[in-house]
N, CA and C atoms of all chains as a GROMACS GRO file, in nm:
protein
  468
    1UNK      N    1  -2.354  -1.335  -2.926
    1UNK     CA    2  -2.456  -1.276  -2.842
    1UNK      C    3  -2.394  -1.168  -2.751
    2UNK      N    4  -2.462  -1.049  -2.745
    2UNK     CA    5  -2.407  -0.938  -2.667
    2UNK      C    6  -2.410  -0.971  -2.518
    3UNK      N    7  -2.305  -0.929  -2.446
    3UNK     CA    8  -2.297  -0.951  -2.302
    3UNK      C    9  -2.373  -0.839  -2.231
    4UNK      N   10  -2.434  -0.873  -2.116
    4UNK     CA   11  -2.512  -0.774  -2.041
    4UNK      C   12  -2.415  -0.685  -1.964
    5UNK      N   13  -2.442  -0.553  -1.966
    5UNK     CA   14  -2.367  -0.458  -1.882
    5UNK      C   15  -2.471  -0.369  -1.816
    6UNK      N   16  -2.470  -0.363  -1.683
    6UNK     CA   17  -2.570  -0.286  -1.610
    6UNK      C   18  -2.504  -0.174  -1.533
    7UNK      N   19  -2.554  -0.052  -1.554
    7UNK     CA   20  -2.498   0.066  -1.487
    7UNK      C   21  -2.596   0.107  -1.378
    8UNK      N   22  -2.552   0.084  -1.253
    8UNK     CA   23  -2.637   0.121  -1.138
    8UNK      C   24  -2.596   0.258  -1.088
    9UNK      N   25  -2.695   0.344  -1.065
    9UNK     CA   26  -2.661   0.475  -1.008
    9UNK      C   27  -2.776   0.520  -0.918
   10UNK      N   28  -2.756   0.638  -0.855
   10UNK     CA   29  -2.863   0.686  -0.763
   10UNK      C   30  -2.907   0.826  -0.801
   11UNK      N   31  -2.872   0.870  -0.925
   11UNK     CA   32  -2.934   0.991  -0.977
   11UNK      C   33  -2.860   1.121  -0.951
   12UNK      N   34  -2.740   1.120  -0.893
   12UNK     CA   35  -2.667   1.247  -0.870
   12UNK      C   36  -2.630   1.305  -1.006
   13UNK      N   37  -2.679   1.426  -1.042
   13UNK     CA   38  -2.665   1.479  -1.178
   13UNK      C   39  -2.521   1.489  -1.229
   14UNK      N   40  -2.431   1.539  -1.148
   14UNK     CA   41  -2.294   1.559  -1.198
   14UNK      C   42  -2.231   1.423  -1.231
   15UNK      N   43  -2.238   1.330  -1.132
   15UNK     CA   44  -2.169   1.202  -1.156
   15UNK      C   45  -2.245   1.124  -1.262
   16UNK      N   46  -2.377   1.149  -1.274
   16UNK     CA   47  -2.459   1.078  -1.372
   16UNK      C   48  -2.407   1.102  -1.512
   17UNK      N   49  -2.384   1.228  -1.543
   17UNK     CA   50  -2.340   1.261  -1.678
   17UNK      C   51  -2.205   1.194  -1.707
   18UNK      N   52  -2.114   1.208  -1.615
   18UNK     CA   53  -1.979   1.151  -1.636
   18UNK      C   54  -1.989   1.000  -1.648
   19UNK      N   55  -2.067   0.936  -1.558
   19UNK     CA   56  -2.065   0.789  -1.557
   19UNK      C   57  -2.145   0.732  -1.672
   20UNK      N   58  -2.252   0.801  -1.715
   20UNK     CA   59  -2.326   0.749  -1.833
   20UNK      C   60  -2.233   0.745  -1.951
   21UNK      N   61  -2.142   0.848  -1.957
   21UNK     CA   62  -2.049   0.849  -2.070
   21UNK      C   63  -1.969   0.718  -2.069
   22UNK      N   64  -1.933   0.672  -1.948
   22UNK     CA   65  -1.855   0.546  -1.941
   22UNK      C   66  -1.944   0.429  -1.986
   23UNK      N   67  -2.066   0.424  -1.936
   23UNK     CA   68  -2.155   0.311  -1.972
   23UNK      C   69  -2.182   0.311  -2.123
   24UNK      N   70  -2.200   0.428  -2.182
   24UNK     CA   71  -2.232   0.434  -2.327
   24UNK      C   72  -2.106   0.440  -2.413
   25UNK      N   73  -1.990   0.416  -2.348
   25UNK     CA   74  -1.865   0.408  -2.426
   25UNK      C   75  -1.830   0.263  -2.455
   26UNK      N   76  -1.910   0.173  -2.400
   26UNK     CA   77  -1.882   0.030  -2.424
   26UNK      C   78  -1.915  -0.006  -2.569
   27UNK      N   79  -1.847  -0.109  -2.618
   27UNK     CA   80  -1.864  -0.153  -2.756
   27UNK      C   81  -2.005  -0.207  -2.777
   28UNK      N   82  -2.089  -0.137  -2.856
   28UNK     CA   83  -2.229  -0.178  -2.874
   28UNK      C   84  -2.243  -0.314  -2.943
   29UNK      N   85  -2.138  -0.355  -3.015
   29UNK     CA   86  -2.150  -0.486  -3.082
   29UNK      C   87  -2.125  -0.600  -2.983
   30UNK      N   88  -2.068  -0.568  -2.864
   30UNK     CA   89  -2.036  -0.673  -2.766
   30UNK      C   90  -2.120  -0.663  -2.640
   31UNK      N   91  -2.179  -0.543  -2.615
   31UNK     CA   92  -2.248  -0.523  -2.488
   31UNK      C   93  -2.389  -0.466  -2.506
   32UNK      N   94  -2.480  -0.517  -2.422
   32UNK     CA   95  -2.616  -0.463  -2.415
   32UNK      C   96  -2.623  -0.389  -2.282
   33UNK      N   97  -2.630  -0.254  -2.288
   33UNK     CA   98  -2.618  -0.172  -2.167
   33UNK      C   99  -2.757  -0.137  -2.112
   34UNK      N  100  -2.775  -0.158  -1.981
   34UNK     CA  101  -2.898  -0.115  -1.914
   34UNK      C  102  -2.862  -0.017  -1.804
   35UNK      N  103  -2.935   0.092  -1.794
   35UNK     CA  104  -2.914   0.192  -1.690
   35UNK      C  105  -3.022   0.171  -1.583
   36UNK      N  106  -2.981   0.155  -1.458
   36UNK     CA  107  -3.077   0.132  -1.348
   36UNK      C  108  -3.062   0.244  -1.244
   37UNK      N  109  -3.168   0.322  -1.226
   37UNK     CA  110  -3.168   0.429  -1.126
   37UNK      C  111  -3.223   0.370  -0.994
   38UNK      N  112  -3.132   0.337  -0.903
   38UNK     CA  113  -3.173   0.267  -0.779
   38UNK      C  114  -3.253   0.356  -0.684
   39UNK      N  115  -3.247   0.487  -0.708
   39UNK     CA  116  -3.331   0.575  -0.627
   39UNK      C  117  -3.478   0.559  -0.666
   40UNK      N  118  -3.500   0.533  -0.796
   40UNK     CA  119  -3.638   0.517  -0.846
   40UNK      C  120  -3.679   0.369  -0.846
   41UNK      N  121  -3.583   0.280  -0.862
   41UNK     CA  122  -3.616   0.135  -0.868
   41UNK      C  123  -3.557   0.065  -0.746
   42UNK      N  124  -3.611   0.096  -0.628
   42UNK     CA  125  -3.558   0.041  -0.502
   42UNK      C  126  -3.567  -0.112  -0.500
   43UNK      N  127  -3.661  -0.166  -0.580
   43UNK     CA  128  -3.678  -0.311  -0.582
   43UNK      C  129  -3.555  -0.381  -0.644
   44UNK      N  130  -3.464  -0.304  -0.703
   44UNK     CA  131  -3.345  -0.366  -0.765
   44UNK      C  132  -3.218  -0.346  -0.682
   45UNK      N  133  -3.232  -0.288  -0.561
   45UNK     CA  134  -3.114  -0.271  -0.474
   45UNK      C  135  -3.059  -0.408  -0.436
   46UNK      N  136  -3.147  -0.502  -0.403
   46UNK     CA  137  -3.101  -0.637  -0.364
   46UNK      C  138  -3.026  -0.704  -0.479
   47UNK      N  139  -3.078  -0.688  -0.600
   47UNK     CA  140  -3.013  -0.744  -0.720
   47UNK      C  141  -2.870  -0.691  -0.732
   48UNK      N  142  -2.858  -0.556  -0.715
   48UNK     CA  143  -2.725  -0.493  -0.727
   48UNK      C  144  -2.631  -0.550  -0.620
   49UNK      N  145  -2.684  -0.565  -0.499
   49UNK     CA  146  -2.605  -0.618  -0.387
   49UNK      C  147  -2.558  -0.760  -0.419
   50UNK      N  148  -2.646  -0.839  -0.478
   50UNK     CA  149  -2.612  -0.978  -0.512
   50UNK      C  150  -2.508  -0.984  -0.624
   51UNK      N  151  -2.499  -0.876  -0.703
   51UNK     CA  152  -2.398  -0.871  -0.810
   51UNK      C  153  -2.262  -0.823  -0.755
   52UNK      N  154  -2.260  -0.797  -0.623
   52UNK     CA  155  -2.134  -0.754  -0.563
   52UNK      C  156  -2.118  -0.604  -0.555
   53UNK      N  157  -2.225  -0.530  -0.589
   53UNK     CA  158  -2.217  -0.383  -0.584
   53UNK      C  159  -2.226  -0.339  -0.438
   54UNK      N  160  -2.130  -0.254  -0.395
   54UNK     CA  161  -2.134  -0.204  -0.257
   54UNK      C  162  -2.150  -0.052  -0.255
   55UNK      N  163  -2.125   0.012  -0.368
   55UNK     CA  164  -2.149   0.158  -0.376
   55UNK      C  165  -2.192   0.192  -0.518
   56UNK      N  166  -2.255   0.304  -0.534
   56UNK     CA  167  -2.298   0.351  -0.667
   56UNK      C  168  -2.236   0.488  -0.689
   57UNK      N  169  -2.205   0.518  -0.814
   57UNK     CA  170  -2.232   0.442  -0.936
   57UNK      C  171  -2.141   0.320  -0.952
   58UNK      N  172  -2.197   0.220  -1.015
   58UNK     CA  173  -2.119   0.099  -1.044
   58UNK      C  174  -2.165   0.043  -1.178
   59UNK      N  175  -2.066  -0.012  -1.250
   59UNK     CA  176  -2.095  -0.074  -1.379
   59UNK      C  177  -2.065  -0.223  -1.364
   60UNK      N  178  -2.166  -0.308  -1.389
   60UNK     CA  179  -2.145  -0.452  -1.379
   60UNK      C  180  -2.138  -0.508  -1.521
   61UNK      N  181  -2.023  -0.563  -1.557
   61UNK     CA  182  -2.006  -0.625  -1.689
   61UNK      C  183  -2.003  -0.776  -1.667
   62UNK      N  184  -2.103  -0.843  -1.723
   62UNK     CA  185  -2.117  -0.986  -1.693
   62UNK      C  186  -2.141  -1.002  -1.544
   63UNK      N  187  -2.046  -1.063  -1.473
   63UNK     CA  188  -2.063  -1.078  -1.326
   63UNK      C  189  -1.960  -0.994  -1.251
   64UNK      N  190  -1.886  -0.909  -1.322
   64UNK     CA  191  -1.777  -0.832  -1.260
   64UNK      C  192  -1.822  -0.688  -1.230
   65UNK      N  193  -1.830  -0.650  -1.099
   65UNK     CA  194  -1.869  -0.512  -1.065
   65UNK      C  195  -1.749  -0.418  -1.070
   66UNK      N  196  -1.770  -0.300  -1.126
   66UNK     CA  197  -1.667  -0.195  -1.127
   66UNK      C  198  -1.727  -0.074  -1.056
   67UNK      N  199  -1.679  -0.050  -0.935
   67UNK     CA  200  -1.727   0.066  -0.859
   67UNK      C  201  -1.653   0.188  -0.911
   68UNK      N  202  -1.724   0.298  -0.931
   68UNK     CA  203  -1.666   0.414  -1.001
   68UNK      C  204  -1.665   0.536  -0.911
   69UNK      N  205  -1.545   0.597  -0.900
   69UNK     CA  206  -1.528   0.728  -0.835
   69UNK      C  207  -1.579   0.734  -0.692
   70UNK      N  208  -1.559   0.625  -0.612
   70UNK     CA  209  -1.586   0.632  -0.467
   70UNK      C  210  -1.726   0.686  -0.438
   71UNK      N  211  -1.828   0.623  -0.492
   71UNK     CA  212  -1.966   0.675  -0.480
   71UNK      C  213  -2.029   0.648  -0.345
   72UNK      N  214  -2.161   0.673  -0.341
   72UNK     CA  215  -2.241   0.657  -0.218
   72UNK      C  216  -2.258   0.507  -0.189
   73UNK      N  217  -2.259   0.473  -0.061
   73UNK     CA  218  -2.276   0.332  -0.021
   73UNK      C  219  -2.415   0.283  -0.059
   74UNK      N  220  -2.421   0.158  -0.106
   74UNK     CA  221  -2.550   0.100  -0.143
   74UNK      C  222  -2.644   0.100  -0.023
   75UNK      N  223  -2.588   0.080   0.097
   75UNK     CA  224  -2.669   0.072   0.220
   75UNK      C  225  -2.752   0.200   0.239
   76UNK      N  226  -2.701   0.311   0.190
   76UNK     CA  227  -2.774   0.438   0.206
   76UNK      C  228  -2.901   0.441   0.119
   77UNK      N  229  -2.915   0.344   0.028
   77UNK     CA  230  -3.031   0.346  -0.063
   77UNK      C  231  -3.142   0.254  -0.013
   78UNK      N  232  -3.114   0.187   0.101
   78UNK     CA  233  -3.217   0.089   0.146
   78UNK      C  234  -3.328   0.159   0.223
   79UNK      N  235  -1.261   1.105  -3.563
   79UNK     CA  236  -1.131   1.074  -3.501
   79UNK      C  237  -1.157   1.009  -3.364
   80UNK      N  238  -1.085   0.895  -3.336
   80UNK     CA  239  -1.106   0.824  -3.210
   80UNK      C  240  -1.060   0.908  -3.092
   81UNK      N  241  -1.136   0.900  -2.982
   81UNK     CA  242  -1.101   0.973  -2.860
   81UNK      C  243  -1.001   0.889  -2.780
   82UNK      N  244  -0.910   0.959  -2.711
   82UNK     CA  245  -0.807   0.889  -2.632
   82UNK      C  246  -0.870   0.838  -2.502
   83UNK      N  247  -0.837   0.712  -2.466
   83UNK     CA  248  -0.877   0.658  -2.335
   83UNK      C  249  -0.753   0.592  -2.276
   84UNK      N  250  -0.714   0.636  -2.156
   84UNK     CA  251  -0.592   0.583  -2.094
   84UNK      C  252  -0.625   0.509  -1.965
   85UNK      N  253  -0.578   0.386  -1.958
   85UNK     CA  254  -0.603   0.303  -1.838
   85UNK      C  255  -0.474   0.298  -1.757
   86UNK      N  256  -0.478   0.366  -1.642
   86UNK     CA  257  -0.360   0.368  -1.554
   86UNK      C  258  -0.376   0.260  -1.448
   87UNK      N  259  -0.269   0.183  -1.427
   87UNK     CA  260  -0.276   0.082  -1.320
   87UNK      C  261  -0.138   0.065  -1.260
   88UNK      N  262  -0.131  -0.021  -1.156
   88UNK     CA  263   0.001  -0.040  -1.091
   88UNK      C  264   0.040  -0.187  -1.087
   89UNK      N  265  -0.029  -0.268  -1.171
   89UNK     CA  266   0.022  -0.404  -1.191
   89UNK      C  267  -0.033  -0.511  -1.100
   90UNK      N  268  -0.129  -0.481  -1.011
   90UNK     CA  269  -0.183  -0.587  -0.923
   90UNK      C  270  -0.256  -0.688  -1.012
   91UNK      N  271  -0.215  -0.816  -1.014
   91UNK     CA  272  -0.266  -0.913  -1.111
   91UNK      C  273  -0.417  -0.934  -1.108
   92UNK      N  274  -0.476  -0.945  -0.991
   92UNK     CA  275  -0.620  -0.974  -0.984
   92UNK      C  276  -0.698  -0.857  -1.043
   93UNK      N  277  -0.667  -0.734  -0.991
   93UNK     CA  278  -0.747  -0.619  -1.041
   93UNK      C  279  -0.711  -0.590  -1.185
   94UNK      N  280  -0.591  -0.626  -1.227
   94UNK     CA  281  -0.545  -0.601  -1.363
   94UNK      C  282  -0.637  -0.670  -1.463
   95UNK      N  283  -0.662  -0.794  -1.437
   95UNK     CA  284  -0.742  -0.872  -1.531
   95UNK      C  285  -0.883  -0.812  -1.540
   96UNK      N  286  -0.941  -0.787  -1.426
   96UNK     CA  287  -1.079  -0.734  -1.423
   96UNK      C  288  -1.082  -0.597  -1.491
   97UNK      N  289  -0.984  -0.512  -1.460
   97UNK     CA  290  -0.991  -0.373  -1.510
   97UNK      C  291  -0.951  -0.365  -1.657
   98UNK      N  292  -0.862  -0.453  -1.702
   98UNK     CA  293  -0.830  -0.450  -1.846
   98UNK      C  294  -0.955  -0.483  -1.926
   99UNK      N  295  -1.039  -0.575  -1.865
   99UNK     CA  296  -1.163  -0.611  -1.937
   99UNK      C  297  -1.244  -0.484  -1.959
  100UNK      N  298  -1.243  -0.394  -1.859
  100UNK     CA  299  -1.323  -0.271  -1.873
  100UNK      C  300  -1.260  -0.183  -1.981
  101UNK      N  301  -1.128  -0.166  -1.977
  101UNK     CA  302  -1.060  -0.079  -2.076
  101UNK      C  303  -1.081  -0.135  -2.217
  102UNK      N  304  -1.075  -0.266  -2.232
  102UNK     CA  305  -1.090  -0.324  -2.367
  102UNK      C  306  -1.235  -0.353  -2.403
  103UNK      N  307  -1.327  -0.302  -2.320
  103UNK     CA  308  -1.470  -0.314  -2.353
  103UNK      C  309  -1.520  -0.188  -2.420
  104UNK      N  310  -1.432  -0.088  -2.428
  104UNK     CA  311  -1.475   0.037  -2.491
  104UNK      C  312  -1.491   0.018  -2.642
  105UNK      N  313  -1.576   0.100  -2.701
  105UNK     CA  314  -1.606   0.091  -2.845
  105UNK      C  315  -1.481   0.126  -2.926
  106UNK      N  316  -1.421   0.028  -2.996
  106UNK     CA  317  -1.295   0.052  -3.069
  106UNK      C  318  -1.311   0.154  -3.183
  107UNK      N  319  -1.434   0.173  -3.229
  107UNK     CA  320  -1.453   0.271  -3.338
  107UNK      C  321  -1.452   0.414  -3.283
  108UNK      N  322  -1.468   0.429  -3.150
  108UNK     CA  323  -1.474   0.564  -3.091
  108UNK      C  324  -1.355   0.594  -3.000
  109UNK      N  325  -1.284   0.488  -2.954
  109UNK     CA  326  -1.178   0.510  -2.857
  109UNK      C  327  -1.047   0.442  -2.895
  110UNK      N  328  -0.939   0.515  -2.867
  110UNK     CA  329  -0.804   0.459  -2.883
  110UNK      C  330  -0.752   0.436  -2.741
  111UNK      N  331  -0.738   0.309  -2.702
  111UNK     CA  332  -0.709   0.275  -2.562
  111UNK      C  333  -0.558   0.255  -2.543
  112UNK      N  334  -0.502   0.321  -2.440
  112UNK     CA  335  -0.363   0.298  -2.403
  112UNK      C  336  -0.358   0.247  -2.259
  113UNK      N  337  -0.277   0.145  -2.235
  113UNK     CA  338  -0.260   0.090  -2.100
  113UNK      C  339  -0.127   0.141  -2.045
  114UNK      N  340  -0.128   0.202  -1.929
  114UNK     CA  341  -0.005   0.256  -1.869
  114UNK      C  342   0.018   0.190  -1.733
  115UNK      N  343   0.129   0.117  -1.721
  115UNK     CA  344   0.166   0.053  -1.594
  115UNK      C  345   0.255   0.151  -1.517
  116UNK      N  346   0.195   0.222  -1.420
  116UNK     CA  347   0.267   0.328  -1.348
  116UNK      C  348   0.377   0.274  -1.256
  117UNK      N  349   0.373   0.145  -1.228
  117UNK     CA  350   0.482   0.085  -1.150
  117UNK      C  351   0.608   0.079  -1.236
  118UNK      N  352   0.589   0.055  -1.366
  118UNK     CA  353   0.704   0.046  -1.459
  118UNK      C  354   0.734   0.180  -1.524
  119UNK      N  355   0.633   0.264  -1.541
  119UNK     CA  356   0.654   0.395  -1.608
  119UNK      C  357   0.631   0.508  -1.507
  120UNK      N  358   0.721   0.515  -1.408
  120UNK     CA  359   0.706   0.616  -1.301
  120UNK      C  360   0.707   0.758  -1.357
  121UNK      N  361   0.768   0.776  -1.473
  121UNK     CA  362   0.774   0.910  -1.534
  121UNK      C  363   0.635   0.959  -1.575
  122UNK      N  364   0.533   0.871  -1.571
  122UNK     CA  365   0.399   0.915  -1.613
  122UNK      C  366   0.304   0.933  -1.494
  123UNK      N  367   0.359   0.922  -1.372
  123UNK     CA  368   0.273   0.943  -1.254
  123UNK      C  369   0.223   1.088  -1.251
  124UNK      N  370   0.313   1.182  -1.282
  124UNK     CA  371   0.274   1.325  -1.281
  124UNK      C  372   0.162   1.350  -1.383
  125UNK      N  373   0.177   1.289  -1.500
  125UNK     CA  374   0.075   1.302  -1.605
  125UNK      C  375  -0.062   1.256  -1.554
  126UNK      N  376  -0.060   1.139  -1.489
  126UNK     CA  377  -0.187   1.083  -1.436
  126UNK      C  378  -0.247   1.179  -1.334
  127UNK      N  379  -0.160   1.233  -1.248
  127UNK     CA  380  -0.204   1.327  -1.144
  127UNK      C  381  -0.269   1.450  -1.208
  128UNK      N  382  -0.204   1.499  -1.315
  128UNK     CA  383  -0.257   1.617  -1.384
  128UNK      C  384  -0.390   1.589  -1.453
  129UNK      N  385  -0.417   1.460  -1.482
  129UNK     CA  386  -0.546   1.423  -1.545
  129UNK      C  387  -0.656   1.406  -1.438
  130UNK      N  388  -0.616   1.428  -1.312
  130UNK     CA  389  -0.715   1.417  -1.205
  130UNK      C  390  -0.719   1.280  -1.140
  131UNK      N  391  -0.624   1.194  -1.176
  131UNK     CA  392  -0.620   1.060  -1.117
  131UNK      C  393  -0.566   1.070  -0.974
  132UNK      N  394  -0.637   1.011  -0.877
  132UNK     CA  395  -0.589   1.014  -0.738
  132UNK      C  396  -0.564   0.872  -0.687
  133UNK      N  397  -0.619   0.772  -0.758
  133UNK     CA  398  -0.591   0.633  -0.719
  133UNK      C  399  -0.590   0.549  -0.846
  134UNK      N  400  -0.526   0.434  -0.839
  134UNK     CA  401  -0.524   0.340  -0.953
  134UNK      C  402  -0.583   0.208  -0.904
  135UNK      N  403  -0.649   0.137  -0.995
  135UNK     CA  404  -0.664   0.162  -1.138
  135UNK      C  405  -0.762   0.276  -1.167
  136UNK      N  406  -0.736   0.345  -1.276
  136UNK     CA  407  -0.824   0.453  -1.320
  136UNK      C  408  -0.826   0.454  -1.473
  137UNK      N  409  -0.945   0.485  -1.527
  137UNK     CA  410  -0.960   0.495  -1.672
  137UNK      C  411  -0.994   0.641  -1.702
  138UNK      N  412  -0.910   0.706  -1.785
  138UNK     CA  413  -0.936   0.846  -1.821
  138UNK      C  414  -0.989   0.847  -1.964
  139UNK      N  415  -1.112   0.892  -1.982
  139UNK     CA  416  -1.172   0.903  -2.114
  139UNK      C  417  -1.177   1.052  -2.148
  140UNK      N  418  -1.103   1.092  -2.251
  140UNK     CA  419  -1.090   1.234  -2.281
  140UNK      C  420  -1.022   1.299  -2.162
  141UNK      N  421  -1.095   1.388  -2.092
  141UNK     CA  422  -1.034   1.453  -1.974
  141UNK      C  423  -1.103   1.406  -1.845
  142UNK      N  424  -1.191   1.305  -1.854
  142UNK     CA  425  -1.270   1.263  -1.739
  142UNK      C  426  -1.210   1.137  -1.674
  143UNK      N  427  -1.160   1.148  -1.547
  143UNK     CA  428  -1.106   1.029  -1.482
  143UNK      C  429  -1.216   0.947  -1.414
  144UNK      N  430  -1.207   0.815  -1.431
  144UNK     CA  431  -1.298   0.723  -1.361
  144UNK      C  432  -1.211   0.632  -1.274
  145UNK      N  433  -1.219   0.655  -1.142
  145UNK     CA  434  -1.144   0.570  -1.048
  145UNK      C  435  -1.223   0.442  -1.029
  146UNK      N  436  -1.154   0.328  -1.031
  146UNK     CA  437  -1.224   0.199  -1.034
  146UNK      C  438  -1.190   0.117  -0.909
  147UNK      N  439  -1.298   0.073  -0.842
  147UNK     CA  440  -1.287  -0.025  -0.732
  147UNK      C  441  -1.192   0.015  -0.619
  148UNK      N  442  -1.194   0.146  -0.582
  148UNK     CA  443  -1.124   0.189  -0.459
  148UNK      C  444  -0.979   0.141  -0.457
  149UNK      N  445  -0.902   0.177  -0.558
  149UNK     CA  446  -0.766   0.123  -0.570
  149UNK      C  447  -0.664   0.193  -0.480
  150UNK      N  448  -0.537   0.165  -0.508
  150UNK     CA  449  -0.426   0.220  -0.430
  150UNK      C  450  -0.408   0.368  -0.462
  151UNK      N  451  -0.371   0.446  -0.361
  151UNK     CA  452  -0.350   0.591  -0.381
  151UNK      C  453  -0.232   0.614  -0.474
  152UNK      N  454  -0.248   0.713  -0.563
  152UNK     CA  455  -0.140   0.747  -0.656
  152UNK      C  456  -0.015   0.784  -0.578
  153UNK      N  457  -0.032   0.848  -0.462
  153UNK     CA  458   0.082   0.894  -0.380
  153UNK      C  459   0.174   0.777  -0.344
  154UNK      N  460   0.118   0.658  -0.333
  154UNK     CA  461   0.199   0.540  -0.296
  154UNK      C  462   0.293   0.500  -0.410
  155UNK      N  463   0.272   0.557  -0.529
  155UNK     CA  464   0.355   0.516  -0.644
  155UNK      C  465   0.470   0.613  -0.666
  156UNK      N  466   0.475   0.719  -0.581
  156UNK     CA  467   0.580   0.820  -0.608
  156UNK      C  468   0.713   0.775  -0.549
   0.00000   0.00000   0.00000
Protein backbone atom coordinates (compact mmCIF):
# COMPACT_ATOMS: atom_id res chain seq x y z
CA UNK A 1 0.00 0.00 0.00
CA UNK A 2 1.36 3.44 -1.02
CA UNK A 3 2.41 5.74 1.83
CA UNK A 4 0.82 9.20 2.05
CA UNK A 5 3.05 12.20 1.25
CA UNK A 6 1.55 15.69 1.60
CA UNK A 7 3.17 18.81 0.17
CA UNK A 8 2.00 21.92 1.99
CA UNK A 9 2.69 25.29 0.41
CA UNK A 10 1.31 28.84 0.31
CA UNK A 11 1.41 29.51 -3.43
CA UNK A 12 4.66 31.50 -3.95
CA UNK A 13 5.26 30.87 -7.72
CA UNK A 14 9.05 30.57 -7.73
CA UNK A 15 9.32 28.22 -4.75
CA UNK A 16 6.19 26.39 -5.93
CA UNK A 17 7.80 25.22 -9.12
CA UNK A 18 11.00 24.10 -7.42
CA UNK A 19 9.23 22.38 -4.52
CA UNK A 20 6.59 20.64 -6.66
CA UNK A 21 9.51 19.10 -8.51
CA UNK A 22 10.60 17.61 -5.16
CA UNK A 23 7.09 16.37 -4.30
CA UNK A 24 6.65 14.81 -7.77
CA UNK A 25 10.12 13.24 -7.62
CA UNK A 26 8.97 10.73 -5.04
CA UNK A 27 8.65 7.09 -6.07
CA UNK A 28 5.05 6.77 -7.38
CA UNK A 29 5.00 3.05 -6.58
CA UNK A 30 5.63 3.83 -2.87
CA UNK A 31 3.99 7.22 -2.34
CA UNK A 32 0.61 8.83 -2.91
CA UNK A 33 1.35 12.58 -3.18
CA UNK A 34 -1.19 15.28 -2.30
CA UNK A 35 -0.53 18.99 -2.88
CA UNK A 36 -2.23 21.33 -0.37
CA UNK A 37 -2.33 25.09 -1.03
CA UNK A 38 -2.77 26.47 2.52
CA UNK A 39 -3.49 29.94 1.17
CA UNK A 40 -6.62 28.55 -0.52
CA UNK A 41 -7.40 25.77 2.00
CA UNK A 42 -7.06 27.64 5.32
CA UNK A 43 -9.15 24.91 6.97
CA UNK A 44 -6.09 22.61 6.67
CA UNK A 45 -3.59 24.90 8.48
CA UNK A 46 -4.41 23.19 11.80
CA UNK A 47 -3.86 19.76 10.20
CA UNK A 48 -0.43 20.87 8.94
CA UNK A 49 0.43 22.23 12.41
CA UNK A 50 -0.58 18.91 13.99
CA UNK A 51 1.74 17.11 11.55
CA UNK A 52 4.60 19.17 12.96
CA UNK A 53 4.77 21.68 10.11
CA UNK A 54 6.06 25.08 11.31
CA UNK A 55 6.85 26.70 7.96
CA UNK A 56 5.89 26.20 4.32
CA UNK A 57 6.76 24.78 1.92
CA UNK A 58 6.94 21.48 3.74
CA UNK A 59 6.71 17.87 2.62
CA UNK A 60 5.24 15.41 5.14
CA UNK A 61 6.11 11.78 4.41
CA UNK A 62 4.10 9.51 6.67
CA UNK A 63 4.40 11.41 9.97
CA UNK A 64 7.81 13.01 9.26
CA UNK A 65 7.77 16.73 8.25
CA UNK A 66 10.54 18.06 6.00
CA UNK A 67 10.66 21.85 5.97
CA UNK A 68 12.14 23.06 2.69
CA UNK A 69 14.30 26.11 1.94
CA UNK A 70 13.51 28.20 5.07
CA UNK A 71 9.96 29.10 3.99
CA UNK A 72 7.27 31.36 5.46
CA UNK A 73 6.10 30.64 9.02
CA UNK A 74 2.84 28.71 9.26
CA UNK A 75 1.64 31.34 11.79
CA UNK A 76 1.58 33.91 8.97
CA UNK A 77 -1.15 31.85 7.25
CA UNK A 78 -3.61 31.95 10.15
CA UNK B 1 18.87 8.71 -18.42
CA UNK B 2 18.48 9.04 -14.61
CA UNK B 3 18.94 12.53 -13.18
CA UNK B 4 21.57 13.04 -10.47
CA UNK B 5 20.31 13.73 -6.91
CA UNK B 6 22.89 14.41 -4.19
CA UNK B 7 22.06 14.36 -0.49
CA UNK B 8 24.60 16.38 1.50
CA UNK B 9 24.68 15.95 5.26
CA UNK B 10 27.05 16.25 8.21
CA UNK B 11 26.30 13.03 10.06
CA UNK B 12 23.86 14.09 12.83
CA UNK B 13 22.19 10.70 13.61
CA UNK B 14 18.62 11.85 14.28
CA UNK B 15 18.32 14.08 11.20
CA UNK B 16 20.30 11.54 9.18
CA UNK B 17 17.68 8.88 9.52
CA UNK B 18 14.80 11.20 8.70
CA UNK B 19 16.58 12.86 5.77
CA UNK B 20 17.91 9.64 4.23
CA UNK B 21 14.27 8.53 4.10
CA UNK B 22 13.62 11.58 1.92
CA UNK B 23 16.64 10.94 -0.36
CA UNK B 24 15.70 7.27 -0.76
CA UNK B 25 12.06 8.14 -1.42
CA UNK B 26 12.91 9.54 -4.82
CA UNK B 27 11.77 7.63 -7.91
CA UNK B 28 14.65 5.19 -8.64
CA UNK B 29 13.69 5.04 -12.33
CA UNK B 30 14.26 8.83 -12.65
CA UNK B 31 16.99 9.57 -10.11
CA UNK B 32 20.47 8.35 -9.25
CA UNK B 33 20.93 9.22 -5.56
CA UNK B 34 24.34 9.85 -3.98
CA UNK B 35 24.80 10.42 -0.23
CA UNK B 36 27.72 12.71 0.71
CA UNK B 37 28.86 12.97 4.35
CA UNK B 38 30.56 16.41 4.36
CA UNK B 39 32.01 15.77 7.81
CA UNK B 40 34.03 12.88 6.32
CA UNK B 41 34.45 14.28 2.78
CA UNK B 42 35.55 17.86 3.50
CA UNK B 43 36.95 18.06 -0.04
CA UNK B 44 33.34 18.23 -1.31
CA UNK B 45 32.23 21.22 0.79
CA UNK B 46 33.23 23.60 -2.03
CA UNK B 47 31.23 21.51 -4.51
CA UNK B 48 28.14 21.72 -2.29
CA UNK B 49 28.62 25.49 -1.95
CA UNK B 50 28.85 25.83 -5.73
CA UNK B 51 25.55 23.91 -6.05
CA UNK B 52 23.93 26.62 -3.93
CA UNK B 53 23.91 24.66 -0.68
CA UNK B 54 24.12 26.99 2.35
CA UNK B 55 23.11 24.55 5.10
CA UNK B 56 22.97 20.78 5.61
CA UNK B 57 21.15 18.51 5.28
CA UNK B 58 20.35 19.48 1.71
CA UNK B 59 19.13 17.51 -1.30
CA UNK B 60 20.27 18.77 -4.71
CA UNK B 61 18.12 17.51 -7.60
CA UNK B 62 19.76 18.41 -10.89
CA UNK B 63 20.89 21.97 -10.15
CA UNK B 64 18.13 22.80 -7.62
CA UNK B 65 19.12 22.75 -3.91
CA UNK B 66 16.48 21.90 -1.30
CA UNK B 67 17.59 22.81 2.23
CA UNK B 68 15.85 20.55 4.74
CA UNK B 69 14.68 21.31 8.29
CA UNK B 70 16.82 24.40 9.02
CA UNK B 71 20.10 22.50 9.35
CA UNK B 72 23.65 23.51 10.28
CA UNK B 73 25.34 26.22 8.21
CA UNK B 74 27.76 24.93 5.58
CA UNK B 75 30.31 27.48 6.90
CA UNK B 76 30.52 25.46 10.14
CA UNK B 77 31.95 22.53 8.16
CA UNK B 78 34.90 24.42 6.73
